[in-house]
N, CA, C, O and the ligand as a Tripos MOL2 file, in Angstrom:
@<TRIPOS>MOLECULE
protein
  297   295    75     0     0
PROTEIN
NO_CHARGES

@<TRIPOS>ATOM
      1 N          96.9580  103.4320   88.3940 N.3       1 MET1
      2 CA         97.6930  104.6600   88.2610 C.3       1 MET1
      3 C          98.9280  104.7030   89.0610 C.2       1 MET1
      4 O          98.9220  104.3880   90.2510 O.2       1 MET1
      5 N          99.9750  105.0800   88.4450 N.am      2 LYS2
      6 CA        101.3230  105.1470   89.1320 C.3       2 LYS2
      7 C         101.4540  106.4880   89.8300 C.2       2 LYS2
      8 O         101.1510  107.5240   89.2390 O.2       2 LYS2
      9 N         101.8810  106.4830   91.0250 N.am      3 LEU3
     10 CA        102.1210  107.7400   91.8010 C.3       3 LEU3
     11 C         103.5890  107.7670   92.1350 C.2       3 LEU3
     12 O         104.2660  106.7390   92.1230 O.2       3 LEU3
     13 N         104.0670  108.9370   92.4300 N.am      4 SER4
     14 CA        105.5040  109.0470   92.8810 C.3       4 SER4
     15 C         105.6060  108.4330   94.2710 C.2       4 SER4
     16 O         104.8280  108.7820   95.1590 O.2       4 SER4
     17 N         106.5600  107.5190   94.4690 N.am      5 PRO5
     18 CA        106.7290  106.8370   95.7910 C.3       5 PRO5
     19 C         106.7290  107.7730   96.9210 C.2       5 PRO5
     20 O         107.3200  108.8520   96.8850 O.2       5 PRO5
     21 N         106.0320  107.3260   97.9640 N.am      6 LYS6
     22 CA        105.9090  108.1950   99.2100 C.3       6 LYS6
     23 C         105.8990  107.2340  100.3740 C.2       6 LYS6
     24 O         105.3350  106.1420  100.2970 O.2       6 LYS6
     25 N         106.5070  107.6370  101.4090 N.am      7 GLU7
     26 CA        106.5810  106.7420  102.6300 C.3       7 GLU7
     27 C         105.3500  107.0120  103.4740 C.2       7 GLU7
     28 O         105.0830  108.1480  103.8640 O.2       7 GLU7
     29 N         104.5900  105.9320  103.7550 N.am      8 VAL8
     30 CA        103.4100  106.0890  104.5530 C.3       8 VAL8
     31 C         103.4690  105.1590  105.7630 C.2       8 VAL8
     32 O         103.8630  103.9970  105.6650 O.2       8 VAL8
     33 N         103.0670  105.7100  106.8990 N.am      9 VAL9
     34 CA        103.1380  104.9090  108.1210 C.3       9 VAL9
     35 C         101.8000  104.3350  108.3900 C.2       9 VAL9
     36 O         100.7990  105.0510  108.3840 O.2       9 VAL9
     37 N         101.7500  103.0100  108.6350 N.am     10 CYS10
     38 CA        100.5070  102.2760  108.9500 C.3      10 CYS10
     39 C         100.1140  102.5140  110.3990 C.2      10 CYS10
     40 O         100.9140  102.9860  111.2060 O.2      10 CYS10
     41 N          98.8600  102.1770  110.7170 N.am     11 ASP11
     42 CA         98.3460  102.2190  112.0960 C.3      11 ASP11
     43 C          99.2390  101.4750  113.1130 C.2      11 ASP11
     44 O          99.3960  101.8700  114.2690 O.2      11 ASP11
     45 N          99.7960  100.3970  112.6080 N.am     12 CYS12
     46 CA        100.5640   99.5710  113.4730 C.3      12 CYS12
     47 C         102.0190  100.0370  113.7170 C.2      12 CYS12
     48 O         102.7710   99.4760  114.5140 O.2      12 CYS12
     49 N         102.3560  101.1150  112.9600 N.am     13 GLY13
     50 CA        103.6910  101.7140  113.1330 C.3      13 GLY13
     51 C         104.6320  101.3290  112.0910 C.2      13 GLY13
     52 O         105.7480  101.8460  112.0650 O.2      13 GLY13
     53 N         104.2680  100.4520  111.2210 N.am     14 HIS14
     54 CA        105.1810   99.9880  110.1620 C.3      14 HIS14
     55 C         105.1200  100.9860  109.0630 C.2      14 HIS14
     56 O         104.0220  101.4200  108.7150 O.2      14 HIS14
     57 N         106.2050  101.3790  108.4980 N.am     15 SER15
     58 CA        106.2570  102.2980  107.4250 C.3      15 SER15
     59 C         106.7070  101.6630  106.1530 C.2      15 SER15
     60 O         107.5900  100.8050  106.1720 O.2      15 SER15
     61 N         106.1440  102.0440  105.0680 N.am     16 GLN16
     62 CA        106.4640  101.4370  103.7970 C.3      16 GLN16
     63 C         106.2720  102.4490  102.6370 C.2      16 GLN16
     64 O         105.5180  103.4190  102.7130 O.2      16 GLN16
     65 N         107.0230  102.1300  101.5600 N.am     17 MET17
     66 CA        106.8850  103.0280  100.4210 C.3      17 MET17
     67 C         105.6510  102.6830   99.6050 C.2      17 MET17
     68 O         105.3720  101.5070   99.3690 O.2      17 MET17
     69 N         104.9390  103.6560   99.1900 N.am     18 LEU18
     70 CA        103.7370  103.4600   98.3670 C.3      18 LEU18
     71 C         103.9130  104.1750   96.9980 C.2      18 LEU18
     72 O         104.3400  105.3260   96.9170 O.2      18 LEU18
     73 N         103.5780  103.4650   95.9940 N.am     19 ASP19
     74 CA        103.5280  104.0640   94.7140 C.3      19 ASP19
     75 C         102.2290  103.8460   93.9810 C.2      19 ASP19
     76 O         102.1120  104.0230   92.7690 O.2      19 ASP19
     77 N         101.2390  103.4430   94.8010 N.am     20 ARG20
     78 CA         99.8220  103.3670   94.3450 C.3      20 ARG20
     79 C          98.9420  103.9020   95.3880 C.2      20 ARG20
     80 O          99.4280  104.2870   96.4510 O.2      20 ARG20
     81 N          97.5850  103.9570   95.1430 N.am     21 SER21
     82 CA         96.7140  104.5740   96.0440 C.3      21 SER21
     83 C          96.5240  103.8030   97.3730 C.2      21 SER21
     84 O          96.3530  104.4230   98.4230 O.2      21 SER21
     85 N          96.5550  102.4640   97.3290 N.am     22 LYS22
     86 CA         96.6200  101.6800   98.5190 C.3      22 LYS22
     87 C          97.3450  100.4420   98.4030 C.2      22 LYS22
     88 O          97.4910   99.8960   97.3090 O.2      22 LYS22
     89 N          97.8280   99.9490   99.5220 N.am     23 LEU23
     90 CA         98.6350   98.7620   99.5230 C.3      23 LEU23
     91 C          98.4590   98.0210  100.8520 C.2      23 LEU23
     92 O          98.2550   98.6700  101.8790 O.2      23 LEU23
     93 N          98.5280   96.7250  100.8680 N.am     24 MET24
     94 CA         98.4000   95.9240  102.1020 C.3      24 MET24
     95 C          99.6540   96.1100  102.9020 C.2      24 MET24
     96 O         100.7540   95.9930  102.3620 O.2      24 MET24
     97 N          99.5180   96.4040  104.2080 N.am     25 CYS25
     98 CA        100.6590   96.4810  104.9940 C.3      25 CYS25
     99 C         101.3430   95.0620  105.1890 C.2      25 CYS25
    100 O         100.6790   94.0600  105.4570 O.2      25 CYS25
    101 N         102.6450   95.0550  105.0430 N.am     26 THR26
    102 CA        103.3360   93.7050  105.0470 C.3      26 THR26
    103 C         103.4190   93.1570  106.4760 C.2      26 THR26
    104 O         103.7110   91.9760  106.6640 O.2      26 THR26
    105 N         103.1660   94.0010  107.4850 N.am     27 LYS27
    106 CA        103.3050   93.5740  108.8430 C.3      27 LYS27
    107 C         102.0030   93.1110  109.4350 C.2      27 LYS27
    108 O         101.9230   92.0290  110.0170 O.2      27 LYS27
    109 N         100.9140   93.9800  109.2780 N.am     28 CYS28
    110 CA         99.6370   93.6560  109.9500 C.3      28 CYS28
    111 C          98.5920   93.2380  109.0190 C.2      28 CYS28
    112 O          97.5690   92.7030  109.4480 O.2      28 CYS28
    113 N          98.7960   93.4650  107.6580 N.am     29 GLY29
    114 CA         97.8260   93.0020  106.6660 C.3      29 GLY29
    115 C          96.7130   93.9750  106.3810 C.2      29 GLY29
    116 O          95.8830   93.7370  105.5040 O.2      29 GLY29
    117 N          96.6860   95.1120  107.1440 N.am     30 LYS30
    118 CA         95.6830   96.1890  106.9190 C.3      30 LYS30
    119 C          96.0770   97.0770  105.6990 C.2      30 LYS30
    120 O          97.2590   97.1600  105.3680 O.2      30 LYS30
    121 N          95.1730   97.6850  105.0840 N.am     31 TYR31
    122 CA         95.4950   98.5520  104.0030 C.3      31 TYR31
    123 C          96.0780   99.8440  104.5250 C.2      31 TYR31
    124 O          95.6020  100.4190  105.5040 O.2      31 TYR31
    125 N          97.1330  100.2880  103.8400 N.am     32 VAL32
    126 CA         97.6740  101.6950  104.0830 C.3      32 VAL32
    127 C          97.3780  102.4550  102.8320 C.2      32 VAL32
    128 O          97.4960  101.9190  101.7310 O.2      32 VAL32
    129 N          96.9730  103.7620  102.9890 N.am     33 PHE33
    130 CA         96.5840  104.5400  101.8960 C.3      33 PHE33
    131 C          97.4930  105.6660  101.6160 C.2      33 PHE33
    132 O          98.0310  106.2820  102.5370 O.2      33 PHE33
    133 N          97.6900  105.9660  100.3350 N.am     34 TYR34
    134 CA         98.5710  106.9610   99.8750 C.3      34 TYR34
    135 C          97.9150  108.3110  100.3690 C.2      34 TYR34
    136 O          98.5620  109.1440  101.0040 O.2      34 TYR34
    137 N          96.7430  108.4510  100.0720 N.am     35 ASN35
    138 CA         95.9210  109.6870  100.3820 C.3      35 ASN35
    139 C          95.0990  109.3880  101.6050 C.2      35 ASN35
    140 O          94.3190  108.4360  101.6130 O.2      35 ASN35
    141 N          95.2740  110.2640  102.7440 N.am     36 PRO36
    142 CA         94.4500  109.9980  103.9120 C.3      36 PRO36
    143 C          92.9010  110.0550  103.7020 C.2      36 PRO36
    144 O          92.1150  109.4460  104.4290 O.2      36 PRO36
    145 N          92.5260  110.8470  102.6340 N.am     37 ARG37
    146 CA         91.1130  110.9060  102.2640 C.3      37 ARG37
    147 C          90.5410  109.5610  101.8730 C.2      37 ARG37
    148 O          89.3910  109.2350  102.1660 O.2      37 ARG37
    149 N          91.4020  108.7740  101.1870 N.am     38 ASP38
    150 CA         91.0190  107.4300  100.6460 C.3      38 ASP38
    151 C          90.7250  106.4970  101.8670 C.2      38 ASP38
    152 O          89.8440  105.6400  101.7960 O.2      38 ASP38
    153 N          91.4630  106.6780  102.9580 N.am     39 LYS39
    154 CA         91.2330  105.8890  104.0840 C.3      39 LYS39
    155 C          89.8690  106.0150  104.6390 C.2      39 LYS39
    156 O          89.2380  105.0310  105.0220 O.2      39 LYS39
    157 N          89.3960  107.2690  104.6850 N.am     40 ARG40
    158 CA         88.0650  107.5650  105.1820 C.3      40 ARG40
    159 C          86.9950  106.9690  104.2230 C.2      40 ARG40
    160 O          85.9840  106.4050  104.6430 O.2      40 ARG40
    161 N          87.2910  107.1350  102.8910 N.am     41 LYS41
    162 CA         86.4010  106.5320  101.8890 C.3      41 LYS41
    163 C          86.3050  105.0280  102.0410 C.2      41 LYS41
    164 O          85.2200  104.4550  101.9470 O.2      41 LYS41
    165 N          87.4690  104.3730  102.2830 N.am     42 HIS42
    166 CA         87.4190  102.9800  102.4650 C.3      42 HIS42
    167 C          86.6950  102.5680  103.6690 C.2      42 HIS42
    168 O          86.0670  101.5090  103.6710 O.2      42 HIS42
    169 N          86.7400  103.3350  104.6950 N.am     43 LYS43
    170 CA         86.0110  103.0120  105.9710 C.3      43 LYS43
    171 C          84.5460  103.1560  105.6780 C.2      43 LYS43
    172 O          83.7420  102.3280  106.1060 O.2      43 LYS43
    173 N          84.1790  104.1990  104.9520 N.am     44 ILE44
    174 CA         82.7250  104.3880  104.6560 C.3      44 ILE44
    175 C          82.1980  103.2530  103.7450 C.2      44 ILE44
    176 O          81.0730  102.7790  103.9050 O.2      44 ILE44
    177 N          83.0230  102.8490  102.8160 N.am     45 ASN45
    178 CA         82.6570  101.7450  101.9120 C.3      45 ASN45
    179 C          82.4670  100.4580  102.7630 C.2      45 ASN45
    180 O          81.5370   99.6790  102.5520 O.2      45 ASN45
    181 N          83.3800  100.2810  103.7190 N.am     46 LYS46
    182 CA         83.2370   99.0240  104.5510 C.3      46 LYS46
    183 C          81.9610   99.0800  105.3920 C.2      46 LYS46
    184 O          81.2350   98.0950  105.5210 O.2      46 LYS46
    185 N          81.7210  100.2170  105.9360 N.am     47 ALA47
    186 CA         80.5430  100.3350  106.7870 C.3      47 ALA47
    187 C          79.2770  100.1340  105.9530 C.2      47 ALA47
    188 O          78.3420   99.4870  106.4250 O.2      47 ALA47
    189 N          79.2170  100.6640  104.7400 N.am     48 TYR48
    190 CA         78.1830  100.5410  103.8220 C.3      48 TYR48
    191 C          77.9470   99.0230  103.3910 C.2      48 TYR48
    192 O          76.8130   98.5700  103.2380 O.2      48 TYR48
    193 N          79.0730   98.2950  103.2130 N.am     49 THR49
    194 CA         78.9640   96.8710  102.8980 C.3      49 THR49
    195 C          78.3780   96.1190  104.0490 C.2      49 THR49
    196 O          77.5260   95.2500  103.8630 O.2      49 THR49
    197 N          78.8420   96.4570  105.2990 N.am     50 VAL50
    198 CA         78.2860   95.7800  106.4650 C.3      50 VAL50
    199 C          76.7680   96.0180  106.5730 C.2      50 VAL50
    200 O          76.0040   95.0820  106.8080 O.2      50 VAL50
    201 N          76.3480   97.2650  106.4020 N.am     51 ILE51
    202 CA         74.9450   97.6470  106.4350 C.3      51 ILE51
    203 C          74.1560   96.8450  105.4320 C.2      51 ILE51
    204 O          73.1160   96.2800  105.7700 O.2      51 ILE51
    205 N          74.6500   96.7820  104.1610 N.am     52 LEU52
    206 CA         74.0060   96.0710  103.1200 C.3      52 LEU52
    207 C          73.8130   94.5370  103.4200 C.2      52 LEU52
    208 O          72.7560   93.9410  103.2110 O.2      52 LEU52
    209 N          74.9290   93.9790  103.9230 N.am     53 ILE53
    210 CA         74.8960   92.5780  104.3380 C.3      53 ILE53
    211 C          73.8170   92.3170  105.4600 C.2      53 ILE53
    212 O          73.0210   91.3800  105.4000 O.2      53 ILE53
    213 N          73.8640   93.1980  106.4470 N.am     54 ALA54
    214 CA         72.9280   93.1750  107.5950 C.3      54 ALA54
    215 C          71.4990   93.2630  107.0740 C.2      54 ALA54
    216 O          70.6140   92.5340  107.5210 O.2      54 ALA54
    217 N          71.2920   94.1680  106.1210 N.am     55 ALA55
    218 CA         69.9290   94.4010  105.5220 C.3      55 ALA55
    219 C          69.4910   93.1510  104.7840 C.2      55 ALA55
    220 O          68.3530   92.7030  104.9190 O.2      55 ALA55
    221 N          70.4330   92.5710  103.9760 N.am     56 ALA56
    222 CA         70.1480   91.3650  103.2310 C.3      56 ALA56
    223 C          69.7570   90.1530  104.1330 C.2      56 ALA56
    224 O          68.8270   89.3890  103.8780 O.2      56 ALA56
    225 N          70.5710   90.0690  105.2080 N.am     57 MET57
    226 CA         70.2740   88.9750  106.1620 C.3      57 MET57
    227 C          68.9390   89.2000  106.8200 C.2      57 MET57
    228 O          68.1930   88.2420  107.0220 O.2      57 MET57
    229 N          68.6150   90.3840  107.1510 N.am     58 GLY58
    230 CA         67.3110   90.6860  107.8030 C.3      58 GLY58
    231 C          66.1440   90.3830  106.8730 C.2      58 GLY58
    232 O          65.0580   89.9750  107.2840 O.2      58 GLY58
    233 N          66.4320   90.6040  105.6100 N.am     59 PHE59
    234 CA         65.3640   90.3630  104.6000 C.3      59 PHE59
    235 C          65.2290   88.8680  104.4530 C.2      59 PHE59
    236 O          64.1040   88.3700  104.4090 O.2      59 PHE59
    237 N          66.2620   88.1610  104.3770 N.am     60 VAL60
    238 CA         66.2660   86.6330  104.2630 C.3      60 VAL60
    239 C          65.5530   86.1180  105.5690 C.2      60 VAL60
    240 O          64.7210   85.2150  105.4740 O.2      60 VAL60
    241 N          65.8290   86.6160  106.6540 N.am     61 ALA61
    242 CA         65.1760   86.1680  107.9170 C.3      61 ALA61
    243 C          63.7030   86.4530  107.8440 C.2      61 ALA61
    244 O          62.9010   85.6140  108.2550 O.2      61 ALA61
    245 N          63.3200   87.5750  107.3500 N.am     62 TYR62
    246 CA         61.9270   88.0070  107.2550 C.3      62 TYR62
    247 C          61.1970   87.0230  106.2880 C.2      62 TYR62
    248 O          60.1050   86.5410  106.5870 O.2      62 TYR62
    249 N          61.8030   86.7570  105.1840 N.am     63 ILE63
    250 CA         61.2550   85.8650  104.1110 C.3      63 ILE63
    251 C          61.0880   84.5030  104.7390 C.2      63 ILE63
    252 O          60.0480   83.8640  104.5880 O.2      63 ILE63
    253 N          62.1370   84.0470  105.4620 N.am     64 PHE64
    254 CA         62.0840   82.7710  106.0780 C.3      64 PHE64
    255 C          60.9070   82.6760  107.1150 C.2      64 PHE64
    256 O          60.2150   81.6600  107.1600 O.2      64 PHE64
    257 N          60.7060   83.6640  107.8840 N.am     65 ILE65
    258 CA         59.6970   83.5880  108.8890 C.3      65 ILE65
    259 C          58.3210   83.5840  108.1810 C.2      65 ILE65
    260 O          57.4320   82.8000  108.5150 O.2      65 ILE65
    261 N          58.1790   84.5130  107.1680 N.am     66 GLU66
    262 CA         56.9340   84.6550  106.4110 C.3      66 GLU66
    263 C          56.5900   83.3510  105.6810 C.2      66 GLU66
    264 O          55.4380   82.9190  105.7130 O.2      66 GLU66
    265 N          57.5340   82.7420  105.0490 N.am     67 MET67
    266 CA         57.2980   81.6620  104.1580 C.3      67 MET67
    267 C          57.2840   80.2520  104.7720 C.2      67 MET67
    268 O          56.6220   79.3430  104.2710 O.2      67 MET67
    269 N          58.0130   80.1070  105.8400 N.am     68 ILE68
    270 CA         58.2050   78.7960  106.4770 C.3      68 ILE68
    271 C          57.6590   78.7090  107.8320 C.2      68 ILE68
    272 O          56.8480   77.8340  108.1350 O.2      68 ILE68
    273 N          58.1080   79.6520  108.7110 N.am     69 VAL69
    274 CA         57.6200   79.5200  110.1240 C.3      69 VAL69
    275 C          56.1670   79.8790  110.2470 C.2      69 VAL69
    276 O          55.4480   79.2020  110.9830 O.2      69 VAL69
    277 N          55.6910   80.8920  109.5790 N.am     70 ASP70
    278 CA         54.3600   81.3560  109.7080 C.3      70 ASP70
    279 C          53.2860   80.2270  109.2310 C.2      70 ASP70
    280 O          52.3310   79.9470  109.9550 O.2      70 ASP70
    281 N          53.4800   79.6460  108.0720 N.am     71 PRO71
    282 CA         52.5690   78.5920  107.7120 C.3      71 PRO71
    283 C          52.5950   77.3800  108.6380 C.2      71 PRO71
    284 O          51.5850   76.6900  108.7720 O.2      71 PRO71
    285 N          53.7150   77.1130  109.2700 N.am     72 LEU72
    286 CA         53.8120   76.0050  110.2080 C.3      72 LEU72
    287 C          53.0800   76.2970  111.4520 C.2      72 LEU72
    288 O          52.4930   75.3940  112.0490 O.2      72 LEU72
    289 N          53.0830   77.5250  111.8780 N.am     73 LEU73
    290 CA         52.3900   77.9430  113.1010 C.3      73 LEU73
    291 C          50.9040   78.1190  112.8200 C.2      73 LEU73
    292 O          50.0650   77.8120  113.6670 O.2      73 LEU73
    293 N          50.5930   78.5970  111.6670 N.am     74 GLY74
    294 CA         49.2100   78.9480  111.3360 C.3      74 GLY74
    295 C          48.5290   77.6570  110.9270 C.2      74 GLY74
    296 O          47.3440   77.6630  110.5940 O.2      74 GLY74
    297 ZN        100.4590   97.6780  109.5830 Zn       75 ZN75
@<TRIPOS>BOND
     1     1     2 1
     2     2     3 1
     3     3     4 2
     4     3     5 am
     5     5     6 1
     6     6     7 1
     7     7     8 2
     8     7     9 am
     9     9    10 1
    10    10    11 1
    11    11    12 2
    12    11    13 am
    13    13    14 1
    14    14    15 1
    15    15    16 2
    16    15    17 am
    17    17    18 1
    18    18    19 1
    19    19    20 2
    20    19    21 am
    21    21    22 1
    22    22    23 1
    23    23    24 2
    24    23    25 am
    25    25    26 1
    26    26    27 1
    27    27    28 2
    28    27    29 am
    29    29    30 1
    30    30    31 1
    31    31    32 2
    32    31    33 am
    33    33    34 1
    34    34    35 1
    35    35    36 2
    36    35    37 am
    37    37    38 1
    38    38    39 1
    39    39    40 2
    40    39    41 am
    41    41    42 1
    42    42    43 1
    43    43    44 2
    44    43    45 am
    45    45    46 1
    46    46    47 1
    47    47    48 2
    48    47    49 am
    49    49    50 1
    50    50    51 1
    51    51    52 2
    52    51    53 am
    53    53    54 1
    54    54    55 1
    55    55    56 2
    56    55    57 am
    57    57    58 1
    58    58    59 1
    59    59    60 2
    60    59    61 am
    61    61    62 1
    62    62    63 1
    63    63    64 2
    64    63    65 am
    65    65    66 1
    66    66    67 1
    67    67    68 2
    68    67    69 am
    69    69    70 1
    70    70    71 1
    71    71    72 2
    72    71    73 am
    73    73    74 1
    74    74    75 1
    75    75    76 2
    76    75    77 am
    77    77    78 1
    78    78    79 1
    79    79    80 2
    80    79    81 am
    81    81    82 1
    82    82    83 1
    83    83    84 2
    84    83    85 am
    85    85    86 1
    86    86    87 1
    87    87    88 2
    88    87    89 am
    89    89    90 1
    90    90    91 1
    91    91    92 2
    92    91    93 am
    93    93    94 1
    94    94    95 1
    95    95    96 2
    96    95    97 am
    97    97    98 1
    98    98    99 1
    99    99   100 2
   100    99   101 am
   101   101   102 1
   102   102   103 1
   103   103   104 2
   104   103   105 am
   105   105   106 1
   106   106   107 1
   107   107   108 2
   108   107   109 am
   109   109   110 1
   110   110   111 1
   111   111   112 2
   112   111   113 am
   113   113   114 1
   114   114   115 1
   115   115   116 2
   116   115   117 am
   117   117   118 1
   118   118   119 1
   119   119   120 2
   120   119   121 am
   121   121   122 1
   122   122   123 1
   123   123   124 2
   124   123   125 am
   125   125   126 1
   126   126   127 1
   127   127   128 2
   128   127   129 am
   129   129   130 1
   130   130   131 1
   131   131   132 2
   132   131   133 am
   133   133   134 1
   134   134   135 1
   135   135   136 2
   136   135   137 am
   137   137   138 1
   138   138   139 1
   139   139   140 2
   140   139   141 am
   141   141   142 1
   142   142   143 1
   143   143   144 2
   144   143   145 am
   145   145   146 1
   146   146   147 1
   147   147   148 2
   148   147   149 am
   149   149   150 1
   150   150   151 1
   151   151   152 2
   152   151   153 am
   153   153   154 1
   154   154   155 1
   155   155   156 2
   156   155   157 am
   157   157   158 1
   158   158   159 1
   159   159   160 2
   160   159   161 am
   161   161   162 1
   162   162   163 1
   163   163   164 2
   164   163   165 am
   165   165   166 1
   166   166   167 1
   167   167   168 2
   168   167   169 am
   169   169   170 1
   170   170   171 1
   171   171   172 2
   172   171   173 am
   173   173   174 1
   174   174   175 1
   175   175   176 2
   176   175   177 am
   177   177   178 1
   178   178   179 1
   179   179   180 2
   180   179   181 am
   181   181   182 1
   182   182   183 1
   183   183   184 2
   184   183   185 am
   185   185   186 1
   186   186   187 1
   187   187   188 2
   188   187   189 am
   189   189   190 1
   190   190   191 1
   191   191   192 2
   192   191   193 am
   193   193   194 1
   194   194   195 1
   195   195   196 2
   196   195   197 am
   197   197   198 1
   198   198   199 1
   199   199   200 2
   200   199   201 am
   201   201   202 1
   202   202   203 1
   203   203   204 2
   204   203   205 am
   205   205   206 1
   206   206   207 1
   207   207   208 2
   208   207   209 am
   209   209   210 1
   210   210   211 1
   211   211   212 2
   212   211   213 am
   213   213   214 1
   214   214   215 1
   215   215   216 2
   216   215   217 am
   217   217   218 1
   218   218   219 1
   219   219   220 2
   220   219   221 am
   221   221   222 1
   222   222   223 1
   223   223   224 2
   224   223   225 am
   225   225   226 1
   226   226   227 1
   227   227   228 2
   228   227   229 am
   229   229   230 1
   230   230   231 1
   231   231   232 2
   232   231   233 am
   233   233   234 1
   234   234   235 1
   235   235   236 2
   236   235   237 am
   237   237   238 1
   238   238   239 1
   239   239   240 2
   240   239   241 am
   241   241   242 1
   242   242   243 1
   243   243   244 2
   244   243   245 am
   245   245   246 1
   246   246   247 1
   247   247   248 2
   248   247   249 am
   249   249   250 1
   250   250   251 1
   251   251   252 2
   252   251   253 am
   253   253   254 1
   254   254   255 1
   255   255   256 2
   256   255   257 am
   257   257   258 1
   258   258   259 1
   259   259   260 2
   260   259   261 am
   261   261   262 1
   262   262   263 1
   263   263   264 2
   264   263   265 am
   265   265   266 1
   266   266   267 1
   267   267   268 2
   268   267   269 am
   269   269   270 1
   270   270   271 1
   271   271   272 2
   272   271   273 am
   273   273   274 1
   274   274   275 1
   275   275   276 2
   276   275   277 am
   277   277   278 1
   278   278   279 1
   279   279   280 2
   280   279   281 am
   281   281   282 1
   282   282   283 1
   283   283   284 2
   284   283   285 am
   285   285   286 1
   286   286   287 1
   287   287   288 2
   288   287   289 am
   289   289   290 1
   290   290   291 1
   291   291   292 2
   292   291   293 am
   293   293   294 1
   294   294   295 1
   295   295   296 2
@<TRIPOS>SUBSTRUCTURE
     1 MET1         2 RESIDUE 1 A MET
     2 LYS2         6 RESIDUE 1 A LYS
     3 LEU3        10 RESIDUE 1 A LEU
     4 SER4        14 RESIDUE 1 A SER
     5 PRO5        18 RESIDUE 1 A PRO
     6 LYS6        22 RESIDUE 1 A LYS
     7 GLU7        26 RESIDUE 1 A GLU
     8 VAL8        30 RESIDUE 1 A VAL
     9 VAL9        34 RESIDUE 1 A VAL
    10 CYS10       38 RESIDUE 1 A CYS
    11 ASP11       42 RESIDUE 1 A ASP
    12 CYS12       46 RESIDUE 1 A CYS
    13 GLY13       50 RESIDUE 1 A GLY
    14 HIS14       54 RESIDUE 1 A HIS
    15 SER15       58 RESIDUE 1 A SER
    16 GLN16       62 RESIDUE 1 A GLN
    17 MET17       66 RESIDUE 1 A MET
    18 LEU18       70 RESIDUE 1 A LEU
    19 ASP19       74 RESIDUE 1 A ASP
    20 ARG20       78 RESIDUE 1 A ARG
    21 SER21       82 RESIDUE 1 A SER
    22 LYS22       86 RESIDUE 1 A LYS
    23 LEU23       90 RESIDUE 1 A LEU
    24 MET24       94 RESIDUE 1 A MET
    25 CYS25       98 RESIDUE 1 A CYS
    26 THR26      102 RESIDUE 1 A THR
    27 LYS27      106 RESIDUE 1 A LYS
    28 CYS28      110 RESIDUE 1 A CYS
    29 GLY29      114 RESIDUE 1 A GLY
    30 LYS30      118 RESIDUE 1 A LYS
    31 TYR31      122 RESIDUE 1 A TYR
    32 VAL32      126 RESIDUE 1 A VAL
    33 PHE33      130 RESIDUE 1 A PHE
    34 TYR34      134 RESIDUE 1 A TYR
    35 ASN35      138 RESIDUE 1 A ASN
    36 PRO36      142 RESIDUE 1 A PRO
    37 ARG37      146 RESIDUE 1 A ARG
    38 ASP38      150 RESIDUE 1 A ASP
    39 LYS39      154 RESIDUE 1 A LYS
    40 ARG40      158 RESIDUE 1 A ARG
    41 LYS41      162 RESIDUE 1 A LYS
    42 HIS42      166 RESIDUE 1 A HIS
    43 LYS43      170 RESIDUE 1 A LYS
    44 ILE44      174 RESIDUE 1 A ILE
    45 ASN45      178 RESIDUE 1 A ASN
    46 LYS46      182 RESIDUE 1 A LYS
    47 ALA47      186 RESIDUE 1 A ALA
    48 TYR48      190 RESIDUE 1 A TYR
    49 THR49      194 RESIDUE 1 A THR
    50 VAL50      198 RESIDUE 1 A VAL
    51 ILE51      202 RESIDUE 1 A ILE
    52 LEU52      206 RESIDUE 1 A LEU
    53 ILE53      210 RESIDUE 1 A ILE
    54 ALA54      214 RESIDUE 1 A ALA
    55 ALA55      218 RESIDUE 1 A ALA
    56 ALA56      222 RESIDUE 1 A ALA
    57 MET57      226 RESIDUE 1 A MET
    58 GLY58      230 RESIDUE 1 A GLY
    59 PHE59      234 RESIDUE 1 A PHE
    60 VAL60      238 RESIDUE 1 A VAL
    61 ALA61      242 RESIDUE 1 A ALA
    62 TYR62      246 RESIDUE 1 A TYR
    63 ILE63      250 RESIDUE 1 A ILE
    64 PHE64      254 RESIDUE 1 A PHE
    65 ILE65      258 RESIDUE 1 A ILE
    66 GLU66      262 RESIDUE 1 A GLU
    67 MET67      266 RESIDUE 1 A MET
    68 ILE68      270 RESIDUE 1 A ILE
    69 VAL69      274 RESIDUE 1 A VAL
    70 ASP70      278 RESIDUE 1 A ASP
    71 PRO71      282 RESIDUE 1 A PRO
    72 LEU72      286 RESIDUE 1 A LEU
    73 LEU73      290 RESIDUE 1 A LEU
    74 GLY74      294 RESIDUE 1 A GLY
    75 ZN75       297 GROUP 0 **** ****
C-alpha cells in the first residue's frame, strides 16, 4: 500500500522518507515504522516469535530426554 511520503526518525537518529508502512534504516539496519503503533506491533510479534521458538526448543529437549536419555539410563 502506497502512503504519502513522511519523514521518520529512526532510533539511531537517522531520518529518512517513508512511503510505506515500514522500511529498513539505511544507517543501522533496524526497521523504521510509518505509524508508531506498528512499531509496538512489530515488537510484540518479535517477542511472540521468540517465545514460540523457546517453547519449540523446550519441547524438542523434552522429547530428546524422554526418547533417548531416559531409555539409556533406565
Ligand atoms: Zn537507524
